[in-house]
C-alpha positions in Angstrom: 160.3 74.3 34.1 158.8 72.1 36.8 159.3 68.3 36.9 157.3 66.0 39.2 159.4 63.3 40.8 157.1 60.2 41.3 159.0 58.5 44.1 160.1 61.7 46.0 156.5 63.0 45.5 157.6 66.6 45.0 157.8 69.0 42.0 161.3 70.3 41.3 162.8 72.7 38.8 164.5 70.5 36.2 167.1 73.2 35.4 168.0 73.3 39.1 168.5 69.5 39.2 170.5 69.6 36.0 172.7 72.4 37.5 173.2 70.4 40.7 174.2 67.3 38.7 176.6 69.5 36.6 178.1 71.1 39.7 178.7 67.8 41.4 180.0 66.3 38.2 182.4 69.2 37.8 183.7 68.6 41.4 183.9 64.9 40.7 185.9 65.5 37.5 188.2 68.0 39.2 189.0 65.9 42.3 188.6 62.4 40.9 185.9 61.4 43.4 182.3 60.1 43.1 180.6 63.2 44.6 177.8 61.3 46.4 178.8 63.0 49.7 177.9 66.3 48.0 174.9 65.2 45.9 172.9 63.7 48.8 173.1 66.8 51.0 172.2 69.1 48.1 169.1 67.1 47.4 168.1 67.2 51.0 168.7 70.9 51.2 166.1 71.5 48.3 163.4 69.5 50.1 163.8 65.9 48.9 163.5 63.4 51.8 166.8 62.0 53.0 165.5 58.4 52.3 164.8 59.1 48.6 168.0 61.2 48.3 170.2 58.3 49.6 168.5 55.6 47.5 168.4 57.7 44.3 172.0 58.9 44.6 173.1 55.2 44.9 171.9 54.6 41.4 173.5 57.8 40.2 176.8 56.8 41.7 176.7 53.3 40.1 176.1 54.8 36.7 178.8 57.5 37.0 181.4 55.1 38.2 180.9 52.6 35.4 182.8 54.4 32.7 185.6 55.2 35.0 186.0 51.6 36.2 185.9 50.4 32.6 188.6 52.8 31.6 190.9 51.8 34.5 190.2 48.1 33.6 191.3 48.6 30.0 194.5 50.2 31.3 195.1 47.3 33.7 195.1 49.8 36.6 192.7 47.6 38.7 193.9 44.9 41.1 191.3 42.1 40.5 192.3 40.1 43.7 192.1 43.2 45.9 188.8 44.2 44.4 187.3 40.8 45.0 188.4 40.8 48.7 187.1 44.3 49.2 183.9 43.4 47.5 183.4 40.4 49.8 183.2 42.7 52.7 181.4 45.4 50.7 178.4 43.2 49.8 178.0 42.3 53.5 178.3 45.9 54.6 175.8 47.1 52.0 173.2 44.4 53.0 173.7 45.3 56.6 173.4 49.0 55.8 170.2 48.7 53.9 168.7 46.6 56.8 169.7 49.3 59.3 168.3 51.9 56.9 165.0 50.1 56.7 164.8 49.7 60.5 165.6 53.3 61.2 163.0 54.4 58.7 160.3 52.2 60.3 160.9 53.9 63.7 161.0 57.4 62.2 164.7 58.1 63.1 166.3 57.8 59.6 166.4 61.5 58.8 168.1 62.4 62.1 170.7 59.6 61.8 171.5 60.6 58.2 171.9 64.2 59.2 174.1 63.4 62.2 176.2 61.0 60.2 176.9 63.7 57.5 177.8 66.3 60.2 180.2 63.9 61.9 181.8 62.5 58.7 182.1 65.7 56.6 183.3 67.9 59.4 186.0 65.4 60.4 187.1 64.5 56.9 186.9 68.1 55.7 189.0 69.4 58.6 191.7 66.7 58.1 191.9 67.3 54.4 192.0 71.1 55.0 194.9 70.7 57.4 196.7 68.2 55.2 196.4 70.5 52.1 197.7 73.5 54.1 200.7 71.4 55.3 201.4 70.3 51.7 201.4 73.9 50.5 203.8 74.9 53.3 206.1 72.0 52.4 206.1 73.1 48.7 207.0 76.6 49.6 210.0 75.4 51.7 211.4 73.7 48.6 212.1 70.1 47.6 212.3 67.6 50.4 214.8 64.7 50.5 213.3 61.5 49.1 212.4 58.8 51.7 211.9 55.1 51.2 208.3 54.1 50.6 206.8 52.9 53.9 205.3 49.5 54.4 201.8 48.8 55.7 201.1 49.6 59.4 203.0 47.2 61.7 199.9 45.7 63.4 198.5 44.9 60.0 201.6 43.0 59.0 201.2 40.7 62.0 197.6 39.6 61.2 197.0 36.0 59.9 195.3 34.9 56.6 197.8 36.6 54.4 197.3 36.9 50.6 199.5 38.1 47.8 198.0 40.8 45.6 200.2 40.6 42.5 198.9 43.6 40.6 199.5 45.9 43.6 202.7 44.1 44.7 201.6 43.8 48.3 201.4 40.8 50.7 199.1 41.2 53.7 196.2 39.8 55.6 192.7 39.8 54.1 191.2 40.6 57.4 191.7 44.4 57.3 190.8 44.4 53.5 187.4 42.8 54.2 186.8 45.1 57.2 187.5 48.2 55.0 185.1 46.9 52.3 182.4 46.2 54.9 182.8 49.7 56.3 182.6 51.4 52.9 179.6 49.3 51.8 177.7 50.0 55.1 178.5 53.8 54.7 177.2 53.8 51.1 173.9 52.1 51.9 173.2 54.4 54.9 174.5 57.7 53.4 174.4 57.4 49.7 178.1 57.9 49.2 180.5 55.8 47.1 183.1 56.1 49.7 186.0 56.9 47.4 187.0 60.0 49.3 187.6 57.7 52.3 188.6 54.5 50.6 191.5 55.9 48.6 193.3 57.5 51.6 192.8 54.3 53.6 194.2 52.1 50.9 197.2 54.4 50.3 198.1 55.4 53.9 197.0 52.3 55.9 197.5 49.4 53.5 200.1 51.1 51.3 198.5 50.2 48.0 200.3 51.8 45.1 198.5 54.8 43.6 198.7 53.2 40.1 196.0 50.7 41.1 194.2 52.3 44.0 191.8 54.6 42.1 190.7 52.0 39.7 190.2 49.4 42.5 188.2 52.0 44.5 185.9 52.7 41.5 185.3 49.0 41.1 184.2 48.6 44.7 182.0 51.8 44.3 180.4 50.4 41.1 179.6 47.0 42.7 178.3 48.2 46.1 176.2 51.0 44.6 174.5 48.6 42.1 173.8 46.2 45.0 172.5 49.1 47.2 170.3 50.4 44.4 168.7 46.9 43.9 168.1 46.5 47.7 166.7 50.0 48.1 164.4 49.5 45.1 163.1 46.1 46.1 163.0 46.6 49.9 162.1 50.2 50.4 160.9 51.3 46.9 162.7 54.6 47.2 164.8 54.8 44.0 163.5 57.7 41.9 164.6 56.8 38.4 163.5 60.2 37.0 165.7 62.1 39.5 168.7 59.8 38.9 168.4 60.2 35.2 168.4 64.0 35.3 171.3 64.0 37.7 173.3 61.7 35.4 172.8 64.0 32.4 174.1 67.0 34.4 176.9 65.0 35.9 178.3 63.8 32.6 178.4 67.3 31.3 180.0 68.8 34.4 182.6 66.1 34.7 184.1 66.9 31.3 184.8 70.5 32.4 185.9 69.5 35.9 188.6 67.1 34.6 190.0 69.9 32.4 190.0 72.4 35.3 191.6 69.9 37.7 194.6 69.5 35.3 195.4 73.2 35.7 195.5 73.2 39.5 198.3 71.9 41.7 197.6 68.7 43.8 198.0 70.4 47.2 195.7 73.2 46.2 193.1 70.6 45.0 193.3 68.9 48.4 192.9 72.2 50.2 189.9 73.2 48.1 188.2 69.8 48.5 188.7 69.9 52.3 187.1 73.4 52.4 184.2 72.2 50.3 183.6 69.1 52.4 183.8 71.1 55.7 181.4 73.7 54.3 178.7 71.1 53.6 179.2 69.5 57.0 178.8 72.9 58.7 175.6 73.6 56.7 174.2 70.3 57.8 175.0 71.2 61.4 173.2 74.5 61.0 170.2 72.8 59.6 170.0 70.6 62.7 169.9 73.5 65.2 167.9 76.2 63.5 164.1 76.3 64.0 162.2 74.8 61.0 159.6 76.8 59.2 157.1 74.1 60.0 157.2 72.5 63.4 155.3 69.4 62.3 155.3 67.3 59.2 153.5 64.1 58.0 155.5 61.4 56.4 154.9 57.7 55.5 157.1 55.6 57.8 156.2 52.3 56.4 158.6 50.0 54.6 156.7 50.5 51.3 157.1 53.3 48.7 
């Protein structure tokens, strides 16, 4: 069954899009991540332009993170102060990212930059997660390790000025690295169409030492806010948000997430990290292959203007 996407300006198989949404939703439910880093490449692989894929996935990410953020808020598993400081940087980073996005599109370099960014990000993160997951499995096989005292934030962070107490997370540190992290995640989301949770959560845990009890909910809050802002900017500035595409992806994502959450509860944490690292690395390698193989058509015509 063919469905015409008005903004992407291409016909697609509606069952294929539903299946992609369900597959990414399954992965999101299993690993507890947004899935934008998978959805955007998959859309590009089936022929949707990178610009439309990034803009449309932003709206999909905003919708999919809403229920999760609401659930964590009801359980008081979100640090409001930390969320607001992250968001102050996230809004600036998102606005900057959309501006760079528009500029690159106007000069015809957006597709290449998106592809290179995905290759660099996914291969690096995938390799690191793969190695960390393998080390965790080896540690588990060696038997229980002696408990160690919970480490504090990195030493150089503790020496920064403008300190603030985040009561819900029970940490006291400078707002400078928190704002910088929010800015980076917001910028990344606007350029690449990713919520950034798969990067933000490890950074908050291992760099700022935020407790895991509040880190996931806080991450979802930032994803929700930055993706809503990115969607609005992409829709008003570049006119690239395909609502039909986003809606079909949401339907598939909701269905897949239910099964993924159940599957994730049956798999050990270290095995989940190993599988996720392998998945991320595979997508990064596929993107790299796409960059070096000879295309079927050597020339293409595309509107490079700022309008839709």
